[in-house]
C-alpha positions in Angstrom: -33.6 20.8 -18.5 -33.7 18.8 -21.7 -30.6 16.8 -22.7 -28.9 17.2 -19.3 -26.6 14.3 -18.5 -25.3 12.9 -15.2 -21.8 13.9 -16.3 -23.0 17.4 -16.8 -24.7 17.5 -13.4 -21.5 16.3 -11.8 -19.4 18.8 -13.6 -21.7 21.7 -12.6 -21.5 20.6 -8.9 -17.7 20.5 -9.1 -17.4 23.9 -10.8 -19.8 25.4 -8.2 -17.7 24.1 -5.4 -14.6 25.5 -7.1 -16.2 28.9 -7.5 -17.4 28.9 -3.9 -13.8 28.3 -2.8 -12.4 31.0 -5.1 -14.9 33.7 -4.0 -15.4 32.7 -0.4 -14.0 36.0 0.9 -16.1 38.0 -1.5 -19.6 36.5 -1.8 -21.9 34.3 0.2 -22.4 30.8 -1.2 -25.9 31.7 -2.4 -24.6 34.5 -4.6 -22.2 32.1 -6.3 -24.9 29.5 -6.8 -27.2 32.1 -8.3 -24.5 33.2 -10.8 -24.0 29.6 -11.9 -27.7 29.0 -12.2 -28.2 32.2 -14.2 -25.4 31.3 -16.6 -26.6 27.7 -17.0 -30.2 28.7 -17.9 -28.9 30.5 -21.0 -28.1 27.1 -22.5 -31.5 25.6 -22.1 -32.7 24.0 -25.3 -29.3 24.1 -27.1 -27.5 21.1 -28.6 -24.1 21.9 -27.0 -24.5 19.9 -23.8 -21.0 18.6 -23.6 -19.5 22.1 -23.5 -22.1 23.6 -21.1 -20.0 23.3 -17.8 -17.0 25.0 -19.5 -19.1 27.9 -20.7 -21.1 28.2 -17.5 -18.0 28.5 -15.4 -16.6 31.2 -17.7 -19.9 33.2 -17.6 -20.3 32.8 -13.9 -16.8 34.0 -13.2 -17.3 37.0 -15.5 -20.5 37.9 -13.6 -18.9 37.6 -10.2 -15.8 39.6 -11.3 -18.1 42.3 -12.8 -20.0 42.6 -9.5 -16.7 42.9 -7.7 -15.6 45.7 -10.1 -19.0 47.5 -9.7 -18.8 47.3 -5.9 -15.4 49.0 -6.1 -17.0 51.9 -8.1 -15.2 51.1 -11.3 -16.3 49.8 -14.7 -14.7 47.0 -16.6 -12.6 48.4 -19.5 -14.3 48.1 -22.9 -17.6 46.9 -21.4 -20.5 49.1 -22.4 -24.1 48.8 -21.3 -26.3 47.2 -23.9 -30.0 46.4 -24.2 -31.3 43.1 -23.0 -32.2 42.3 -26.7 -28.7 41.0 -27.1 -27.2 38.4 -29.3 -28.8 35.8 -27.1 -32.3 36.9 -28.3 -31.4 37.8 -31.8 -29.7 34.7 -33.1 -27.7 34.8 -36.3 -27.9 33.4 -39.8 -25.2 32.9 -42.4 -25.4 31.2 -45.8 -29.0 30.1 -45.3 -28.2 28.3 -42.0 -29.7 29.9 -38.8 -28.7 29.3 -35.2 -30.8 31.2 -32.7 -30.9 31.7 -29.0 -27.3 31.0 -28.1 -26.2 33.1 -25.1 -24.4 36.2 -26.1 -24.4 38.0 -22.7 -24.5 37.7 -19.0 -27.1 39.6 -17.0 -25.8 41.2 -13.8 -27.6 43.5 -11.3 -26.9 46.7 -13.3 -26.4 45.8 -16.9 -26.0 43.1 -19.5 -22.3 42.4 -20.0 -21.4 41.1 -23.4 -19.3 38.0 -23.8 -15.6 38.6 -24.2 -14.1 37.9 -27.7 -12.6 34.7 -26.4 -15.9 33.3 -25.0 -17.8 34.4 -28.1 -15.2 32.6 -30.3 -15.6 29.5 -28.2 -19.4 29.6 -28.5 -19.0 30.1 -32.3 -16.6 27.1 -32.4 -19.2 25.0 -30.6 -21.9 26.1 -33.0 -20.1 25.0 -36.1 -19.6 21.5 -34.7 -23.4 21.0 -34.4 -25.4 19.8 -37.4 -27.5 22.7 -38.6 -30.5 22.2 -40.9 -30.7 24.4 -44.1 -34.4 24.6 -45.1 -33.5 26.3 -48.5 -30.8 23.8 -49.4 -31.1 20.2 -50.7 -28.0 19.3 -48.6 -28.9 18.1 -45.1 -26.3 19.9 -43.0 -23.4 22.3 -42.8 -20.0 20.4 -42.8 -18.4 20.1 -39.3 -15.4 22.4 -38.9 -13.5 19.9 -36.8 -14.7 16.6 -35.6 -13.5 15.5 -32.1 -12.5 11.9 -31.5 -14.0 10.8 -28.2 -11.7 8.6 -26.1 -12.8 6.7 -23.1 -10.4 6.0 -20.2 -10.4 4.7 -16.6 -8.1 6.6 -14.3 -7.0 6.9 -10.7 -9.3 9.3 -8.9 -6.5 11.8 -8.1 -6.4 12.6 -11.8 -10.1 13.4 -12.2 -9.6 17.1 -11.5 -7.0 17.3 -14.2 -9.3 15.7 -16.9 -12.2 17.9 -15.8 -10.2 21.1 -16.0 -11.7 23.3 -18.7 -8.3 24.3 -19.9 -7.3 20.7 -20.3 -10.6 20.0 -22.2 -9.9 23.0 -24.5 -6.3 21.9 -25.1 -7.3 18.4 -26.0 -10.1 19.7 -28.3 -7.5 21.8 -30.1 -5.8 18.5 -30.8 -9.0 17.0 -32.0 -9.6 14.9 -28.9 -12.4 14.7 -26.4 -11.7 12.5 -23.3 -14.2 10.9 -21.1 -12.9 9.2 -17.9 -14.2 7.1 -15.1 -12.5 7.0 -11.7 -11.3 3.9 -10.0 -8.7 2.6 -7.6 -5.6 1.6 -9.4 -5.6 -2.0 -8.1 -9.2 -2.2 -9.3 -8.2 -1.0 -12.7 -5.5 -3.7 -12.9 -7.5 -6.6 -11.5 -11.3 -6.3 -11.6 -12.5 -3.6 -14.1 -13.6 -4.7 -17.6 -11.2 -2.8 -19.8 -12.9 -3.9 -23.0 -14.9 -0.7 -23.3 -12.0 1.7 -22.8 -9.3 3.1 -25.0 -6.8 3.6 -22.2 -6.1 2.7 -18.6 -4.3 5.2 -16.4 -3.5 3.8 -13.0 -1.2 5.5 -10.6 1.7 3.1 -10.5 4.1 1.1 -12.6 3.1 -2.3 -10.9 -0.6 -1.8 -11.7 0.3 -0.8 -15.3 2.5 -3.9 -15.5 -0.4 -6.1 -14.5 -2.6 -4.6 -17.3 0.2 -5.0 -19.9 0.8 -8.6 -19.0 -2.9 -9.5 -19.0 -3.5 -7.9 -22.3 -0.2 -8.6 -24.0 0.6 -4.9 -24.5 4.1 -3.5 -24.6 3.4 0.2 -25.0 3.1 2.5 -22.0 3.5 6.2 -21.2 4.5 7.9 -17.9 3.5 11.5 -18.4 3.1 12.3 -14.6 4.7 11.2 -11.4 4.2 12.1 -7.8 6.0 11.0 -4.6 4.0 9.6 -1.7 3.8 12.1 1.2 2.1 12.4 4.6 -0.1 15.3 5.5 -0.4 16.3 9.1 -0.9 19.3 11.4 1.6 21.4 13.3 0.6 20.2 16.8 1.0 16.6 15.6 4.3 17.5 13.8 5.6 19.0 17.0 4.7 15.8 19.0 6.3 13.5 16.4 9.4 15.8 16.2 9.9 15.2 20.0 9.4 11.5 19.4 12.1 11.4 16.7 9.7 10.6 13.9 9.5 13.9 12.0 12.7 15.7 11.2 11.9 19.4 10.5 13.8 21.4 7.9 13.1 23.2 4.6 11.3 20.0 3.7 10.1 17.9 6.6 10.7 14.2 6.6 8.9 11.3 8.3 11.2 8.6 9.6 9.6 5.3 8.7 12.0 3.2 10.7 11.3 5.0 13.9 7.6 5.0 13.1 7.5 1.2 12.6 9.1 0.8 16.1 6.1 2.5 17.6 3.8 0.4 15.5 5.5 -2.9 16.6 5.1 -1.8 20.3 1.5 -0.7 19.9 2.2 2.8 21.0 -0.8 5.1 21.5 -0.9 8.8 21.1 -1.4 9.4 24.9 1.8 7.4 25.6 3.9 10.1 24.0 5.7 12.2 26.7 4.4 15.7 27.2 1.4 15.1 24.9 -1.1 17.7 25.8 -2.2 18.6 22.2 -3.5 15.2 21.1 -3.9 13.0 24.2 -6.2 10.3 22.6 -6.3 6.6 23.4 -5.7 5.2 20.0 -2.7 3.8 18.1 -0.4 6.0 16.2 -1.4 5.1 12.7 -1.2 6.9 9.3 -4.6 6.9 7.6 -4.5 5.3 4.1 -6.9 4.0 1.5 -8.0 0.4 1.3 -4.9 -1.7 0.2 -7.3 -4.2 -1.5 -8.3 -1.6 -4.2 -6.1 1.5 -4.1 -2.6 2.2 -5.4 -1.6 4.7 -2.7 -2.1 2.1 0.0 -0.1 -0.4 -2.1 2.8 2.2 -2.4 2.7 2.6 1.4 2.9 -1.1 1.8 6.0 -1.1 -0.5 7.7 1.5 1.7 6.9 -0.2 5.0 7.9 -3.6 3.7 11.2 -2.3 2.5 12.0 -0.7 5.9 10.8 -3.8 7.8 13.0 -6.0 5.6 16.2 -4.2 6.8 16.0 -1.6 4.0 15.9 -4.2 1.3 13.2 -4.7 -1.4 11.1 -7.7 -0.4 11.7 -10.7 -2.7 10.7 -14.3 -2.1 8.3 -16.1 0.3 10.6 -16.0 3.3 11.0 -12.2 3.2 7.2 -11.7 2.6 6.4 -13.7 5.6 9.0 -12.0 7.8 7.5 -8.5 7.3 3.8 -9.5 7.3 3.1 -9.1 11.0 4.4 -5.5 11.0 2.9 -4.2 7.8 -0.5 -5.8 8.5 -0.8 -3.6 11.6 -0.5 -0.5 9.5 -3.9 -1.3 7.9 -6.0 -3.5 10.1 -5.9 -1.0 13.0 -7.4 1.8 10.8 -10.9 0.4 10.7 -12.8 1.5 7.7 -10.7 2.7 4.7 -11.9 4.2 1.4 -11.2 2.9 -2.1 -9.5 6.0 -3.5 -7.1 8.6 -2.3 -9.5 11.4 -2.7 -11.6 10.3 0.4 -9.0 10.5 3.2 -7.5 13.6 1.8 -10.8 15.4 1.7 -11.4 14.4 5.3 -8.0 15.9 6.1 -8.9 19.2 4.5 -12.3 19.5 6.1 -12.4 17.6 9.4 -9.1 18.6 11.0 -6.7 16.5 13.0 -9.3 14.8 15.2 -10.1 11.9 12.8 -7.0 12.2 10.6 -3.9 13.4 12.4 -1.7 11.7 9.7 -2.9 10.8 6.2 -1.0 9.3 3.3 -1.4 11.2 0.1 0.1 11.9 -3.2 2.3 15.1 -3.2 0.2 16.3 -6.1 -3.0 16.4 -4.0 -1.5 18.8 -1.5 -0.1 21.1 -4.2 -3.3 21.1 -6.1 -5.2 22.0 -2.9 -2.7 24.8 -2.1 -3.3 26.2 -5.6 -7.1 26.3 -4.9 -6.6 28.0 -1.5 -7.6 24.9 0.5 -4.5 24.5 2.6 -5.1 26.3 5.9 -2.5 27.6 8.4 -1.2 24.8 10.6 -1.3 22.1 7.8 2.0 20.5 7.3 3.4 18.4 4.4 6.1 15.7 5.2 7.8 13.1 3.1 8.3 9.5 4.2 12.0 8.6 4.5 12.3 6.6 2.3 9.4 7.2 -0.1 8.2 5.8 -3.4 7.8 7.8 -6.6 4.3 6.9 -7.9 4.6 6.8 -11.6 1.3 7.5 -13.2 1.4 5.1 -16.1 -0.9 5.2 -19.1 -1.5 1.9 -20.9 -3.0 2.4 -24.4 -5.6 -0.3 -25.1 -5.8 0.6 -28.8 -4.4 3.1 -31.3 -6.7 5.9 -30.1 -5.5 5.3 -26.6 -1.9 5.6 -27.8 -2.8 9.1 -29.1 -3.7 10.4 -25.7 -0.6 8.9 -24.2 1.5 10.8 -26.7 -0.3 14.1 -26.2 0.0 13.9 -22.4 3.7 13.1 -22.7 4.7 15.7 -25.2 2.3 18.6 -25.4 3.8 21.6 -23.5 0.4 23.1 -22.6 -0.9 19.8 -21.1 2.4 19.4 -19.1 2.0 22.9 -17.8 -1.6 22.2 -16.7 -0.5 18.9 -15.1 2.0 20.9 -13.0 -0.9 23.2 -11.9 -2.6 20.1 -10.6 0.5 19.2 -8.6 2.1 16.6 -10.9 5.7 16.4 -11.8 6.3 16.0 -15.5 9.3 15.9 -17.8 9.4 19.7 -17.7 10.6 20.9 -14.2 10.1 24.6 -14.6 6.2 24.7 -14.6 6.2 22.5 -11.4 8.7 24.7 -9.7 6.6 27.8 -10.5 3.4 26.3 -9.1 5.0 25.2 -5.8 6.8 28.6 -5.4 3.7 30.6 -6.2 1.7 28.7 -3.7 4.4 28.5 -1.0 4.5 24.7 -0.8 7.9 23.4 0.5 8.8 20.5 -1.8 12.2 19.0 -2.7 13.2 20.0 -6.2 14.3 16.4 -6.7 13.2 13.5 -4.6 16.3 11.6 -3.7 15.4 9.2 -0.9 13.3 6.9 -3.2 13.1 3.1 -3.2 12.0 0.7 -5.9 8.7 -1.1 -5.4 8.6 -4.9 -5.2 7.7 -6.8 -8.4 4.0 -6.9 -9.2 3.8 -10.6 -8.1 5.5 -9.9 -4.7 3.3 -6.8 -4.1 0.2 -8.9 -4.9 1.3 -11.6 -2.4 1.8 -9.0 0.3 -1.6 -7.4 -0.5 -3.3 -10.7 -0.5 -1.7 -11.6 2.9 -2.8 -8.2 4.4 -6.3 -8.8 3.0 -6.4 -12.2 4.7 -5.3 -10.6 8.0 -8.4 -8.4 8.0 -10.3 -11.7 8.8 
């Protein structure tokens, strides 16, 4: 398929997975894949590649919804059968300029279904942004209706779904912006990634953003999103740890970090817990995290644990760092292999069950987003470390264009609503409350038991010491 990019292939795979999840109770996987393939083929040979995943998802959803309607014996309102010689085959011309072969319909088993007005308008909007030759005119091209400024950013992996959301892409386009992002661990963003090719950096914490600001002598920053750290587990594990005094049930369950660190210090294994018949395995009780050498979520976990190990005081100075090191190092070195971004362990939690990941450190936003997509199964439990850390997703603009996206994410009501749908807390509390209520996720309206993180330098010292302990 000419003009296809790696980014498009990745987007198509993601939207296929999303549709499979959405229609898992209605269609087999093969039917959904066929709908995606049929929709995508309508764009072969057209110079609108960057918008193809958006349109493919809309067309595929329309085909699947139409099939559902037909199987129920009803007909979609306002949808009449039309011959296969549709707009897709006819093309169109206006003012001497001709654009042919753009998809105008979706073919289902029984009929060709025309595009809705909204989708047709979107296709038309895309067409006018493409340079169109006019054979009968001395001028080379039709003027572009609206040029999009392309911005490049590097972001924490937990925000990739937000930036790949078709509604987010549309909203940014309405503001004249197209955003292309690469995922990376927040510590990697702050320490090892070449930021010279990017317009903005968007790590998942204040300390990582502080490091970028200091290194590049930048004072500006935006904090459009935040998400407290949480621990995802399963009901049998929650019951065991409730008996052990670690989890305190309630409207919002909490995870007692002080009691947990006592078990860590004494090398307690799961099969040591009294009455443990649901998870009698011979391994240490450890919360699964990402790699502290690269990922922000593990660094935030280290901040929490070091605070508790330091008699509920923020670690400051070499003596305090050294006193907590033996305890906090155990939290990581006993895990074995750890992944570089928070997406990895959470996906294992969602798919592999409690065997490999009975406890996993996550961002609250990940759990809420998964619930909104129907991925949270009965028996999955969300708890909050007590105390916890509020991870402030902080955007550092690297130039004036990067500043533009920081302003949009912080002030645009539509983008803030969409951020809430992806589980993030924003300056507007109502959209977040609606998302959590609609998806039956028990969360605190306001996170109160929150600590400050150590300074960037102290956190780096602790992380370096933990890294050394791996050897």
